[in-house]
Gaussian input, Z-matrix of N, CA and C with variables (Angstrom, degrees):
# hf/3-21g

backbone

0 1
 N
 C     1     B1
 C     2     B2     1     A1
 N     3     B3     2     A2     1     D1
 C     4     B4     3     A3     2     D2
 C     5     B5     4     A4     3     D3
 N     6     B6     5     A5     4     D4
 C     7     B7     6     A6     5     D5
 C     8     B8     7     A7     6     D6
 N     9     B9     8     A8     7     D7
 C    10    B10     9     A9     8     D8
 C    11    B11    10    A10     9     D9
 N    12    B12    11    A11    10    D10
 C    13    B13    12    A12    11    D11
 C    14    B14    13    A13    12    D12
 N    15    B15    14    A14    13    D13
 C    16    B16    15    A15    14    D14
 C    17    B17    16    A16    15    D15
 N    18    B18    17    A17    16    D16
 C    19    B19    18    A18    17    D17
 C    20    B20    19    A19    18    D18
 N    21    B21    20    A20    19    D19
 C    22    B22    21    A21    20    D20
 C    23    B23    22    A22    21    D21
 N    24    B24    23    A23    22    D22
 C    25    B25    24    A24    23    D23
 C    26    B26    25    A25    24    D24
 N    27    B27    26    A26    25    D25
 C    28    B28    27    A27    26    D26
 C    29    B29    28    A28    27    D27
 N    30    B30    29    A29    28    D28
 C    31    B31    30    A30    29    D29
 C    32    B32    31    A31    30    D30
 N    33    B33    32    A32    31    D31
 C    34    B34    33    A33    32    D32
 C    35    B35    34    A34    33    D33
 N    36    B36    35    A35    34    D34
 C    37    B37    36    A36    35    D35
 C    38    B38    37    A37    36    D36
 N    39    B39    38    A38    37    D37
 C    40    B40    39    A39    38    D38
 C    41    B41    40    A40    39    D39
 N    42    B42    41    A41    40    D40
 C    43    B43    42    A42    41    D41
 C    44    B44    43    A43    42    D42
 N    45    B45    44    A44    43    D43
 C    46    B46    45    A45    44    D44
 C    47    B47    46    A46    45    D45
 N    48    B48    47    A47    46    D46
 C    49    B49    48    A48    47    D47
 C    50    B50    49    A49    48    D48
 N    51    B51    50    A50    49    D49
 C    52    B52    51    A51    50    D50
 C    53    B53    52    A52    51    D51
 N    54    B54    53    A53    52    D52
 C    55    B55    54    A54    53    D53
 C    56    B56    55    A55    54    D54
 N    57    B57    56    A56    55    D55
 C    58    B58    57    A57    56    D56
 C    59    B59    58    A58    57    D57
 N    60    B60    59    A59    58    D58
 C    61    B61    60    A60    59    D59
 C    62    B62    61    A61    60    D60
 N    63    B63    62    A62    61    D61
 C    64    B64    63    A63    62    D62
 C    65    B65    64    A64    63    D63
 N    66    B66    65    A65    64    D64
 C    67    B67    66    A66    65    D65
 C    68    B68    67    A67    66    D66
 N    69    B69    68    A68    67    D67
 C    70    B70    69    A69    68    D68
 C    71    B71    70    A70    69    D69
 N    72    B72    71    A71    70    D70
 C    73    B73    72    A72    71    D71
 C    74    B74    73    A73    72    D72
 N    75    B75    74    A74    73    D73
 C    76    B76    75    A75    74    D74
 C    77    B77    76    A76    75    D75
 N    78    B78    77    A77    76    D76
 C    79    B79    78    A78    77    D77
 C    80    B80    79    A79    78    D78
 N    81    B81    80    A80    79    D79
 C    82    B82    81    A81    80    D80
 C    83    B83    82    A82    81    D81
 N    84    B84    83    A83    82    D82
 C    85    B85    84    A84    83    D83
 C    86    B86    85    A85    84    D84
 N    87    B87    86    A86    85    D85
 C    88    B88    87    A87    86    D86
 C    89    B89    88    A88    87    D87
 N    90    B90    89    A89    88    D88
 C    91    B91    90    A90    89    D89
 C    92    B92    91    A91    90    D90
 N    93    B93    92    A92    91    D91
 C    94    B94    93    A93    92    D92
 C    95    B95    94    A94    93    D93
 N    96    B96    95    A95    94    D94
 C    97    B97    96    A96    95    D95
 C    98    B98    97    A97    96    D96
 N    99    B99    98    A98    97    D97
 C   100   B100    99    A99    98    D98
 C   101   B101   100   A100    99    D99
 N   102   B102   101   A101   100   D100
 C   103   B103   102   A102   101   D101
 C   104   B104   103   A103   102   D102
 N   105   B105   104   A104   103   D103
 C   106   B106   105   A105   104   D104
 C   107   B107   106   A106   105   D105
 N   108   B108   107   A107   106   D106
 C   109   B109   108   A108   107   D107
 C   110   B110   109   A109   108   D108
 N   111   B111   110   A110   109   D109
 C   112   B112   111   A111   110   D110
 C   113   B113   112   A112   111   D111
 N   114   B114   113   A113   112   D112
 C   115   B115   114   A114   113   D113
 C   116   B116   115   A115   114   D114
 N   117   B117   116   A116   115   D115
 C   118   B118   117   A117   116   D116
 C   119   B119   118   A118   117   D117
 N   120   B120   119   A119   118   D118
 C   121   B121   120   A120   119   D119
 C   122   B122   121   A121   120   D120
 N   123   B123   122   A122   121   D121
 C   124   B124   123   A123   122   D122
 C   125   B125   124   A124   123   D123
 N   126   B126   125   A125   124   D124
 C   127   B127   126   A126   125   D125
 C   128   B128   127   A127   126   D126
 N   129   B129   128   A128   127   D127
 C   130   B130   129   A129   128   D128
 C   131   B131   130   A130   129   D129
 N   132   B132   131   A131   130   D130
 C   133   B133   132   A132   131   D131
 C   134   B134   133   A133   132   D132
 N   135   B135   134   A134   133   D133
 C   136   B136   135   A135   134   D134
 C   137   B137   136   A136   135   D135
 N   138   B138   137   A137   136   D136
 C   139   B139   138   A138   137   D137
 C   140   B140   139   A139   138   D138
 N   141   B141   140   A140   139   D139
 C   142   B142   141   A141   140   D140
 C   143   B143   142   A142   141   D141
 N   144   B144   143   A143   142   D142
 C   145   B145   144   A144   143   D143
 C   146   B146   145   A145   144   D144
 N   147   B147   146   A146   145   D145
 C   148   B148   147   A147   146   D146
 C   149   B149   148   A148   147   D147
 N   150   B150   149   A149   148   D148
 C   151   B151   150   A150   149   D149
 C   152   B152   151   A151   150   D150
 N   153   B153   152   A152   151   D151
 C   154   B154   153   A153   152   D152
 C   155   B155   154   A154   153   D153
 N   156   B156   155   A155   154   D154
 C   157   B157   156   A156   155   D155
 C   158   B158   157   A157   156   D156
 N   159   B159   158   A158   157   D157
 C   160   B160   159   A159   158   D158
 C   161   B161   160   A160   159   D159
 N   162   B162   161   A161   160   D160
 C   163   B163   162   A162   161   D161
 C   164   B164   163   A163   162   D162
 N   165   B165   164   A164   163   D163
 C   166   B166   165   A165   164   D164
 C   167   B167   166   A166   165   D165
 N   168   B168   167   A167   166   D166
 C   169   B169   168   A168   167   D167
 C   170   B170   169   A169   168   D168
 N   171   B171   170   A170   169   D169
 C   172   B172   171   A171   170   D170
 C   173   B173   172   A172   171   D171
 N   174   B174   173   A173   172   D172
 C   175   B175   174   A174   173   D173
 C   176   B176   175   A175   174   D174
 N   177   B177   176   A176   175   D175
 C   178   B178   177   A177   176   D176
 C   179   B179   178   A178   177   D177
 N   180   B180   179   A179   178   D178
 C   181   B181   180   A180   179   D179
 C   182   B182   181   A181   180   D180
 N   183   B183   182   A182   181   D181
 C   184   B184   183   A183   182   D182
 C   185   B185   184   A184   183   D183
 N   186   B186   185   A185   184   D184
 C   187   B187   186   A186   185   D185
 C   188   B188   187   A187   186   D186
 N   189   B189   188   A188   187   D187
 C   190   B190   189   A189   188   D188
 C   191   B191   190   A190   189   D189
 N   192   B192   191   A191   190   D190
 C   193   B193   192   A192   191   D191
 C   194   B194   193   A193   192   D192
 N   195   B195   194   A194   193   D193
 C   196   B196   195   A195   194   D194
 C   197   B197   196   A196   195   D195
 N   198   B198   197   A197   196   D196
 C   199   B199   198   A198   197   D197
 C   200   B200   199   A199   198   D198
 N   201   B201   200   A200   199   D199
 C   202   B202   201   A201   200   D200
 C   203   B203   202   A202   201   D201
 N   204   B204   203   A203   202   D202
 C   205   B205   204   A204   203   D203
 C   206   B206   205   A205   204   D204
 N   207   B207   206   A206   205   D205
 C   208   B208   207   A207   206   D206
 C   209   B209   208   A208   207   D207
 N   210   B210   209   A209   208   D208
 C   211   B211   210   A210   209   D209
 C   212   B212   211   A211   210   D210
 N   213   B213   212   A212   211   D211
 C   214   B214   213   A213   212   D212
 C   215   B215   214   A214   213   D213
 N   216   B216   215   A215   214   D214
 C   217   B217   216   A216   215   D215
 C   218   B218   217   A217   216   D216
 N   219   B219   218   A218   217   D217
 C   220   B220   219   A219   218   D218
 C   221   B221   220   A220   219   D219
 N   222   B222   221   A221   220   D220
 C   223   B223   222   A222   221   D221
 C   224   B224   223   A223   222   D222
 N   225   B225   224   A224   223   D223
 C   226   B226   225   A225   224   D224
 C   227   B227   226   A226   225   D225
 N   228   B228   227   A227   226   D226
 C   229   B229   228   A228   227   D227
 C   230   B230   229   A229   228   D228
 N   231   B231   230   A230   229   D229
 C   232   B232   231   A231   230   D230
 C   233   B233   232   A232   231   D231
 N   234   B234   233   A233   232   D232
 C   235   B235   234   A234   233   D233
 C   236   B236   235   A235   234   D234
 N   237   B237   236   A236   235   D235
 C   238   B238   237   A237   236   D236
 C   239   B239   238   A238   237   D237
 N   240   B240   239   A239   238   D238
 C   241   B241   240   A240   239   D239
 C   242   B242   241   A241   240   D240
 N   243   B243   242   A242   241   D241
 C   244   B244   243   A243   242   D242
 C   245   B245   244   A244   243   D243
 N   246   B246   245   A245   244   D244
 C   247   B247   246   A246   245   D245
 C   248   B248   247   A247   246   D246
 N   249   B249   248   A248   247   D247
 C   250   B250   249   A249   248   D248
 C   251   B251   250   A250   249   D249
 N   252   B252   251   A251   250   D250
 C   253   B253   252   A252   251   D251
 C   254   B254   253   A253   252   D252
 N   255   B255   254   A254   253   D253
 C   256   B256   255   A255   254   D254
 C   257   B257   256   A256   255   D255
 N   258   B258   257   A257   256   D256
 C   259   B259   258   A258   257   D257
 C   260   B260   259   A259   258   D258
 N   261   B261   260   A260   259   D259
 C   262   B262   261   A261   260   D260
 C   263   B263   262   A262   261   D261
 N   264   B264   263   A263   262   D262
 C   265   B265   264   A264   263   D263
 C   266   B266   265   A265   264   D264
 N   267   B267   266   A266   265   D265
 C   268   B268   267   A267   266   D266
 C   269   B269   268   A268   267   D267
 N   270   B270   269   A269   268   D268
 C   271   B271   270   A270   269   D269
 C   272   B272   271   A271   270   D270
 N   273   B273   272   A272   271   D271
 C   274   B274   273   A273   272   D272
 C   275   B275   274   A274   273   D273
 N   276   B276   275   A275   274   D274
 C   277   B277   276   A276   275   D275
 C   278   B278   277   A277   276   D276
 N   279   B279   278   A278   277   D277
 C   280   B280   279   A279   278   D278
 C   281   B281   280   A280   279   D279
 N   282   B282   281   A281   280   D280
 C   283   B283   282   A282   281   D281
 C   284   B284   283   A283   282   D282
 N   285   B285   284   A284   283   D283
 C   286   B286   285   A285   284   D284
 C   287   B287   286   A286   285   D285
 N   288   B288   287   A287   286   D286
 C   289   B289   288   A288   287   D287
 C   290   B290   289   A289   288   D288
 N   291   B291   290   A290   289   D289
 C   292   B292   291   A291   290   D290
 C   293   B293   292   A292   291   D291
 N   294   B294   293   A293   292   D292
 C   295   B295   294   A294   293   D293
 C   296   B296   295   A295   294   D294
 N   297   B297   296   A296   295   D295
 C   298   B298   297   A297   296   D296
 C   299   B299   298   A298   297   D297
 N   300   B300   299   A299   298   D298
 C   301   B301   300   A300   299   D299
 C   302   B302   301   A301   300   D300
 N   303   B303   302   A302   301   D301
 C   304   B304   303   A303   302   D302
 C   305   B305   304   A304   303   D303
 N   306   B306   305   A305   304   D304
 C   307   B307   306   A306   305   D305
 C   308   B308   307   A307   306   D306
 N   309   B309   308   A308   307   D307
 C   310   B310   309   A309   308   D308
 C   311   B311   310   A310   309   D309
 N   312   B312   311   A311   310   D310
 C   313   B313   312   A312   311   D311
 C   314   B314   313   A313   312   D312
 N   315   B315   314   A314   313   D313
 C   316   B316   315   A315   314   D314
 C   317   B317   316   A316   315   D315
 N   318   B318   317   A317   316   D316
 C   319   B319   318   A318   317   D317
 C   320   B320   319   A319   318   D318
 N   321   B321   320   A320   319   D319
 C   322   B322   321   A321   320   D320
 C   323   B323   322   A322   321   D321
 N   324   B324   323   A323   322   D322
 C   325   B325   324   A324   323   D323
 C   326   B326   325   A325   324   D324
 N   327   B327   326   A326   325   D325
 C   328   B328   327   A327   326   D326
 C   329   B329   328   A328   327   D327
 N   330   B330   329   A329   328   D328
 C   331   B331   330   A330   329   D329
 C   332   B332   331   A331   330   D330
 N   333   B333   332   A332   331   D331
 C   334   B334   333   A333   332   D332
 C   335   B335   334   A334   333   D333

   B1=1.4443
   B2=1.5170
   B3=1.3207
   B4=1.4610
   B5=1.5255
   B6=1.3314
   B7=1.4616
   B8=1.5070
   B9=1.3076
   B10=1.4542
   B11=1.5222
   B12=1.3345
   B13=1.4634
   B14=1.5181
   B15=1.3025
   B16=1.4609
   B17=1.5211
   B18=1.3302
   B19=1.4627
   B20=1.5174
   B21=1.2911
   B22=1.4546
   B23=1.5201
   B24=1.2705
   B25=1.4662
   B26=1.5142
   B27=1.3134
   B28=1.4624
   B29=1.5129
   B30=1.2895
   B31=1.4636
   B32=1.5208
   B33=1.3206
   B34=1.4590
   B35=1.5241
   B36=1.3075
   B37=1.4636
   B38=1.5242
   B39=1.2997
   B40=1.4728
   B41=1.5282
   B42=1.3328
   B43=1.4607
   B44=1.5241
   B45=1.3186
   B46=1.4478
   B47=1.5183
   B48=1.3540
   B49=1.4649
   B50=1.5187
   B51=1.2951
   B52=1.4511
   B53=1.5229
   B54=1.3301
   B55=1.4629
   B56=1.5179
   B57=1.3053
   B58=1.4623
   B59=1.5279
   B60=1.2903
   B61=1.4642
   B62=1.5309
   B63=1.2992
   B64=1.4587
   B65=1.5145
   B66=1.3066
   B67=1.4665
   B68=1.5155
   B69=1.3016
   B70=1.4645
   B71=1.5093
   B72=1.3013
   B73=1.4610
   B74=1.5197
   B75=1.3211
   B76=1.4704
   B77=1.5192
   B78=1.3124
   B79=1.4603
   B80=1.5221
   B81=1.3063
   B82=1.4547
   B83=1.5229
   B84=1.3065
   B85=1.4615
   B86=1.5218
   B87=1.3258
   B88=1.4563
   B89=1.5224
   B90=1.3313
   B91=1.4626
   B92=1.5265
   B93=1.3158
   B94=1.4711
   B95=1.5231
   B96=1.3074
   B97=1.4571
   B98=1.5195
   B99=1.3199
   B100=1.4688
   B101=1.5200
   B102=1.3217
   B103=1.4569
   B104=1.5204
   B105=1.3169
   B106=1.4619
   B107=1.5257
   B108=1.3324
   B109=1.4569
   B110=1.5227
   B111=1.3129
   B112=1.4660
   B113=1.5262
   B114=1.3335
   B115=1.4628
   B116=1.5233
   B117=1.2992
   B118=1.4646
   B119=1.5296
   B120=1.2997
   B121=1.4667
   B122=1.5268
   B123=1.3101
   B124=1.4635
   B125=1.5244
   B126=1.3255
   B127=1.4626
   B128=1.5215
   B129=1.3104
   B130=1.4698
   B131=1.5288
   B132=1.3277
   B133=1.4715
   B134=1.5300
   B135=1.3041
   B136=1.4608
   B137=1.5314
   B138=1.3307
   B139=1.4601
   B140=1.5268
   B141=1.3266
   B142=1.4600
   B143=1.5324
   B144=1.3219
   B145=1.4650
   B146=1.5313
   B147=1.3183
   B148=1.4639
   B149=1.5337
   B150=1.3247
   B151=1.4662
   B152=1.5315
   B153=1.3170
   B154=1.4678
   B155=1.5310
   B156=1.3175
   B157=1.4625
   B158=1.5328
   B159=1.2997
   B160=1.4667
   B161=1.5323
   B162=1.3195
   B163=1.4596
   B164=1.5286
   B165=1.3322
   B166=1.4636
   B167=1.5242
   B168=1.3178
   B169=1.4617
   B170=1.5220
   B171=1.3383
   B172=1.4533
   B173=1.5200
   B174=1.3213
   B175=1.4570
   B176=1.5272
   B177=1.3151
   B178=1.4599
   B179=1.5278
   B180=1.3118
   B181=1.4637
   B182=1.5301
   B183=1.3269
   B184=1.4704
   B185=1.5317
   B186=1.3396
   B187=1.4686
   B188=1.5228
   B189=1.3293
   B190=1.4693
   B191=1.5226
   B192=1.3213
   B193=1.4667
   B194=1.5303
   B195=1.3341
   B196=1.4706
   B197=1.5275
   B198=1.3270
   B199=1.4711
   B200=1.5161
   B201=1.3377
   B202=1.4685
   B203=1.5230
   B204=1.3371
   B205=1.4683
   B206=1.5268
   B207=1.3121
   B208=1.4656
   B209=1.5211
   B210=1.3242
   B211=1.4734
   B212=1.5267
   B213=1.3124
   B214=1.4594
   B215=1.5410
   B216=1.3324
   B217=1.4637
   B218=1.5233
   B219=1.3290
   B220=1.4668
   B221=1.5206
   B222=1.3358
   B223=1.4629
   B224=1.5157
   B225=1.3229
   B226=1.4632
   B227=1.5220
   B228=1.3343
   B229=1.4687
   B230=1.5226
   B231=1.3177
   B232=1.4602
   B233=1.5246
   B234=1.3187
   B235=1.4595
   B236=1.5270
   B237=1.3092
   B238=1.4556
   B239=1.5135
   B240=1.3343
   B241=1.4635
   B242=1.5220
   B243=1.3388
   B244=1.4571
   B245=1.5176
   B246=1.3402
   B247=1.4648
   B248=1.5381
   B249=1.3117
   B250=1.4644
   B251=1.5259
   B252=1.3283
   B253=1.4658
   B254=1.5281
   B255=1.3169
   B256=1.4677
   B257=1.5244
   B258=1.3267
   B259=1.4698
   B260=1.5253
   B261=1.3133
   B262=1.4659
   B263=1.5313
   B264=1.3163
   B265=1.4625
   B266=1.5217
   B267=1.3253
   B268=1.4684
   B269=1.5263
   B270=1.3306
   B271=1.4667
   B272=1.5268
   B273=1.3051
   B274=1.4618
   B275=1.5306
   B276=1.3278
   B277=1.4688
   B278=1.5292
   B279=1.3251
   B280=1.4685
   B281=1.5229
   B282=1.3240
   B283=1.4716
   B284=1.5268
   B285=1.3199
   B286=1.4674
   B287=1.5245
   B288=1.3383
   B289=1.4619
   B290=1.5370
   B291=1.3283
   B292=1.4715
   B293=1.5258
   B294=1.3153
   B295=1.4635
   B296=1.5334
   B297=1.3244
   B298=1.4652
   B299=1.5264
   B300=1.3284
   B301=1.4655
   B302=1.5310
   B303=1.3157
   B304=1.4675
   B305=1.5296
   B306=1.3434
   B307=1.4597
   B308=1.5311
   B309=1.3274
   B310=1.4711
   B311=1.5337
   B312=1.3125
   B313=1.4658
   B314=1.5276
   B315=1.3253
   B316=1.4545
   B317=1.5265
   B318=1.3194
   B319=1.4514
   B320=1.5235
   B321=1.3308
   B322=1.4669
   B323=1.5229
   B324=1.3168
   B325=1.4567
   B326=1.5012
   B327=1.3261
   B328=1.4549
   B329=1.5087
   B330=1.3266
   B331=1.4584
   B332=1.5065
   B333=1.3289
   B334=1.4612
   B335=1.5142
   A1=107.94
   A2=113.54
   A3=118.47
   A4=108.43
   A5=116.93
   A6=122.25
   A7=107.63
   A8=114.59
   A9=120.27
   A10=109.08
   A11=118.69
   A12=121.53
   A13=112.79
   A14=119.63
   A15=120.62
   A16=111.28
   A17=118.02
   A18=121.86
   A19=110.80
   A20=116.41
   A21=121.29
   A22=112.42
   A23=117.16
   A24=120.71
   A25=109.85
   A26=115.74
   A27=121.77
   A28=114.23
   A29=119.71
   A30=121.60
   A31=111.16
   A32=117.52
   A33=120.62
   A34=111.48
   A35=116.92
   A36=121.26
   A37=111.94
   A38=116.66
   A39=121.06
   A40=109.81
   A41=118.17
   A42=123.13
   A43=112.68
   A44=118.03
   A45=120.24
   A46=109.02
   A47=115.28
   A48=119.61
   A49=107.94
   A50=115.80
   A51=120.31
   A52=110.83
   A53=117.04
   A54=121.70
   A55=111.48
   A56=115.86
   A57=122.74
   A58=109.35
   A59=114.65
   A60=120.03
   A61=108.46
   A62=115.13
   A63=119.90
   A64=109.01
   A65=114.13
   A66=119.24
   A67=107.44
   A68=115.41
   A69=117.58
   A70=108.68
   A71=114.07
   A72=119.93
   A73=107.59
   A74=116.79
   A75=117.44
   A76=109.29
   A77=116.15
   A78=119.43
   A79=109.32
   A80=115.02
   A81=120.24
   A82=108.01
   A83=115.50
   A84=119.59
   A85=109.28
   A86=115.85
   A87=119.45
   A88=108.32
   A89=116.66
   A90=118.84
   A91=110.02
   A92=116.09
   A93=118.57
   A94=111.21
   A95=115.50
   A96=121.08
   A97=109.50
   A98=115.08
   A99=121.26
   A100=110.38
   A101=114.63
   A102=120.86
   A103=108.01
   A104=116.35
   A105=121.23
   A106=106.07
   A107=115.82
   A108=122.60
   A109=111.01
   A110=115.47
   A111=121.92
   A112=106.06
   A113=115.58
   A114=121.34
   A115=110.86
   A116=115.20
   A117=120.73
   A118=111.19
   A119=115.48
   A120=121.61
   A121=106.67
   A122=116.60
   A123=120.26
   A124=113.53
   A125=117.74
   A126=119.75
   A127=115.24
   A128=118.01
   A129=120.29
   A130=109.83
   A131=116.96
   A132=119.35
   A133=111.97
   A134=115.15
   A135=120.96
   A136=111.34
   A137=115.80
   A138=120.04
   A139=111.46
   A140=116.28
   A141=120.35
   A142=110.05
   A143=116.66
   A144=121.24
   A145=109.79
   A146=117.24
   A147=121.78
   A148=109.32
   A149=116.54
   A150=120.89
   A151=111.06
   A152=117.46
   A153=122.29
   A154=110.26
   A155=116.22
   A156=120.31
   A157=111.69
   A158=116.53
   A159=120.45
   A160=110.86
   A161=115.87
   A162=121.36
   A163=113.56
   A164=117.17
   A165=119.98
   A166=114.60
   A167=117.18
   A168=119.27
   A169=112.68
   A170=116.86
   A171=121.28
   A172=114.58
   A173=116.54
   A174=120.23
   A175=110.87
   A176=115.58
   A177=119.67
   A178=107.44
   A179=115.92
   A180=119.42
   A181=110.68
   A182=116.94
   A183=121.32
   A184=111.38
   A185=117.11
   A186=120.67
   A187=110.65
   A188=115.59
   A189=120.60
   A190=110.65
   A191=116.55
   A192=121.05
   A193=110.40
   A194=117.05
   A195=121.42
   A196=111.35
   A197=117.12
   A198=120.47
   A199=110.29
   A200=117.08
   A201=120.44
   A202=110.14
   A203=117.78
   A204=120.69
   A205=111.58
   A206=117.10
   A207=120.64
   A208=110.20
   A209=116.63
   A210=120.97
   A211=109.34
   A212=116.19
   A213=121.80
   A214=111.60
   A215=116.27
   A216=120.70
   A217=113.97
   A218=117.05
   A219=120.45
   A220=113.84
   A221=116.48
   A222=119.94
   A223=114.33
   A224=116.89
   A225=120.75
   A226=108.64
   A227=115.84
   A228=120.57
   A229=109.35
   A230=115.40
   A231=121.56
   A232=107.31
   A233=115.58
   A234=120.84
   A235=110.77
   A236=116.56
   A237=120.47
   A238=110.36
   A239=115.59
   A240=122.25
   A241=107.10
   A242=115.21
   A243=120.78
   A244=111.12
   A245=115.58
   A246=120.01
   A247=107.36
   A248=116.11
   A249=120.50
   A250=111.65
   A251=116.53
   A252=120.49
   A253=111.90
   A254=116.48
   A255=119.48
   A256=110.14
   A257=117.01
   A258=120.22
   A259=110.25
   A260=116.34
   A261=121.57
   A262=110.79
   A263=116.22
   A264=121.03
   A265=111.00
   A266=116.93
   A267=120.40
   A268=110.81
   A269=117.71
   A270=121.10
   A271=109.63
   A272=116.31
   A273=121.12
   A274=111.86
   A275=116.46
   A276=120.64
   A277=111.20
   A278=116.37
   A279=120.44
   A280=110.57
   A281=116.83
   A282=120.49
   A283=111.08
   A284=117.43
   A285=121.29
   A286=111.12
   A287=115.68
   A288=120.80
   A289=110.69
   A290=116.71
   A291=120.83
   A292=110.47
   A293=116.39
   A294=120.43
   A295=110.85
   A296=116.88
   A297=120.88
   A298=111.36
   A299=115.77
   A300=120.45
   A301=112.35
   A302=115.47
   A303=123.87
   A304=112.87
   A305=114.60
   A306=120.67
   A307=108.44
   A308=117.12
   A309=120.07
   A310=113.90
   A311=117.31
   A312=121.39
   A313=110.55
   A314=116.47
   A315=121.83
   A316=109.81
   A317=115.01
   A318=122.88
   A319=106.30
   A320=115.84
   A321=119.93
   A322=110.02
   A323=115.08
   A324=120.48
   A325=109.62
   A326=115.95
   A327=120.54
   A328=108.67
   A329=114.61
   A330=120.48
   A331=109.91
   A332=115.61
   A333=120.02
   A334=110.77
   D1=134.25
   D2=-177.34
   D3=-117.81
   D4=128.29
   D5=177.50
   D6=-102.69
   D7=124.81
   D8=179.41
   D9=-76.17
   D10=116.94
   D11=-178.57
   D12=-62.06
   D13=-22.45
   D14=179.64
   D15=-73.85
   D16=-24.68
   D17=176.92
   D18=-71.85
   D19=-31.16
   D20=-177.60
   D21=-86.60
   D22=-9.16
   D23=-176.72
   D24=-60.37
   D25=130.73
   D26=176.05
   D27=80.85
   D28=-1.12
   D29=-178.38
   D30=-68.19
   D31=-32.24
   D32=-179.01
   D33=-69.25
   D34=-28.31
   D35=-176.70
   D36=-99.53
   D37=7.85
   D38=-178.01
   D39=-67.41
   D40=129.87
   D41=-178.88
   D42=-88.27
   D43=0.86
   D44=179.35
   D45=-69.36
   D46=125.48
   D47=-178.05
   D48=-103.05
   D49=114.50
   D50=179.49
   D51=-103.08
   D52=16.28
   D53=-178.06
   D54=-85.38
   D55=-145.03
   D56=-177.45
   D57=-73.82
   D58=132.59
   D59=178.59
   D60=-83.87
   D61=121.35
   D62=179.57
   D63=-98.53
   D64=117.58
   D65=-179.86
   D66=-135.86
   D67=128.43
   D68=178.99
   D69=-90.78
   D70=131.21
   D71=177.05
   D72=-103.66
   D73=141.60
   D74=175.60
   D75=-66.29
   D76=136.48
   D77=179.51
   D78=-72.96
   D79=133.85
   D80=178.99
   D81=-80.80
   D82=124.55
   D83=179.30
   D84=-72.08
   D85=139.34
   D86=177.24
   D87=-70.26
   D88=140.93
   D89=179.33
   D90=-66.11
   D91=148.30
   D92=-179.91
   D93=-65.77
   D94=151.44
   D95=178.05
   D96=-104.34
   D97=157.10
   D98=-176.72
   D99=-128.18
   D100=136.06
   D101=176.21
   D102=-86.00
   D103=135.51
   D104=173.76
   D105=-100.68
   D106=127.83
   D107=-174.75
   D108=-118.61
   D109=141.82
   D110=171.66
   D111=-108.11
   D112=133.32
   D113=-178.23
   D114=-106.75
   D115=145.48
   D116=179.46
   D117=-76.94
   D118=149.05
   D119=169.25
   D120=-144.96
   D121=168.83
   D122=-175.36
   D123=-90.65
   D124=5.85
   D125=-172.06
   D126=-121.60
   D127=-32.65
   D128=-177.24
   D129=-71.57
   D130=125.93
   D131=179.64
   D132=-63.22
   D133=144.85
   D134=-179.99
   D135=-58.71
   D136=-38.62
   D137=-179.36
   D138=-62.96
   D139=-35.01
   D140=178.94
   D141=-66.54
   D142=-41.66
   D143=178.99
   D144=-62.52
   D145=-44.01
   D146=177.84
   D147=-59.58
   D148=-44.84
   D149=179.48
   D150=-60.40
   D151=-43.99
   D152=179.64
   D153=-61.41
   D154=-44.42
   D155=-179.13
   D156=-64.28
   D157=-39.07
   D158=177.66
   D159=-68.52
   D160=-45.70
   D161=-173.76
   D162=-70.89
   D163=-45.81
   D164=-172.61
   D165=-98.13
   D166=-14.62
   D167=-177.64
   D168=-121.67
   D169=2.16
   D170=174.41
   D171=65.59
   D172=26.81
   D173=-179.35
   D174=-83.91
   D175=153.42
   D176=173.07
   D177=-72.19
   D178=167.47
   D179=179.12
   D180=-60.51
   D181=-41.68
   D182=-179.40
   D183=-64.90
   D184=-42.92
   D185=177.99
   D186=-63.51
   D187=-45.71
   D188=-179.04
   D189=-62.55
   D190=-39.94
   D191=179.93
   D192=-63.97
   D193=-42.68
   D194=178.79
   D195=-61.89
   D196=-44.81
   D197=179.48
   D198=-66.11
   D199=-40.79
   D200=177.67
   D201=-58.78
   D202=-42.16
   D203=178.32
   D204=-64.73
   D205=-38.09
   D206=176.69
   D207=-62.66
   D208=-44.07
   D209=177.70
   D210=-60.36
   D211=-44.92
   D212=-177.63
   D213=-63.30
   D214=-42.59
   D215=-176.53
   D216=-82.75
   D217=-38.65
   D218=-173.92
   D219=-103.88
   D220=-11.70
   D221=177.97
   D222=93.44
   D223=-16.77
   D224=-179.34
   D225=-161.52
   D226=152.97
   D227=174.83
   D228=-151.55
   D229=145.83
   D230=174.17
   D231=-79.96
   D232=127.41
   D233=-178.80
   D234=-95.77
   D235=-29.04
   D236=179.90
   D237=-178.79
   D238=169.56
   D239=178.91
   D240=-126.19
   D241=127.73
   D242=-171.64
   D243=-142.14
   D244=170.27
   D245=170.67
   D246=-65.59
   D247=165.65
   D248=-176.99
   D249=-56.25
   D250=-47.87
   D251=-175.52
   D252=-64.04
   D253=-42.90
   D254=-179.11
   D255=-69.10
   D256=-42.80
   D257=178.77
   D258=-60.40
   D259=-45.35
   D260=-179.84
   D261=-60.59
   D262=-42.61
   D263=179.69
   D264=-64.49
   D265=-45.54
   D266=-179.37
   D267=-62.77
   D268=-43.79
   D269=178.06
   D270=-59.00
   D271=-45.83
   D272=-179.46
   D273=-62.45
   D274=-44.56
   D275=179.67
   D276=-62.14
   D277=-44.98
   D278=-179.36
   D279=-64.27
   D280=-45.45
   D281=-178.68
   D282=-63.40
   D283=-42.08
   D284=178.41
   D285=-64.23
   D286=-43.93
   D287=-179.54
   D288=-62.99
   D289=-43.60
   D290=179.15
   D291=-63.66
   D292=-41.46
   D293=179.81
   D294=-65.45
   D295=-41.36
   D296=178.33
   D297=-60.18
   D298=-32.13
   D299=-179.52
   D300=-98.23
   D301=11.83
   D302=175.63
   D303=56.75
   D304=43.99
   D305=174.72
   D306=-115.47
   D307=143.11
   D308=-178.71
   D309=-85.34
   D310=19.06
   D311=-178.50
   D312=-53.28
   D313=133.62
   D314=179.64
   D315=-112.87
   D316=136.95
   D317=177.61
   D318=-132.75
   D319=129.05
   D320=-178.54
   D321=-132.65
   D322=175.44
   D323=175.26
   D324=-137.06
   D325=150.35
   D326=175.76
   D327=-146.44
   D328=150.38
   D329=-179.16
   D330=-62.96
   D331=137.97
   D332=-178.26
   D333=-75.73

């Protein structure tokens, strides 16, 4: 096999980079999270609040009871932190459920 030296001329000084392609991608910002809050009122039974926390937030009875007591004593408690869509859905479900059972329980969300 014969290699023509004229074909190889200038190959050492070639600026063509055939290695790893370096490309910067813009970092995708994480979507904001939202706190779902339960507010105290003087009419909704404590047992109903515990039931709501268990049913819509998947809490154990003990966890739900602790949060209910926080709501009762402090007037408000964070029930969970979720993406906007999930937080919005949970607030809507809780509000509809409370209304169906004729309780004035309030559930809101705010950006974390």
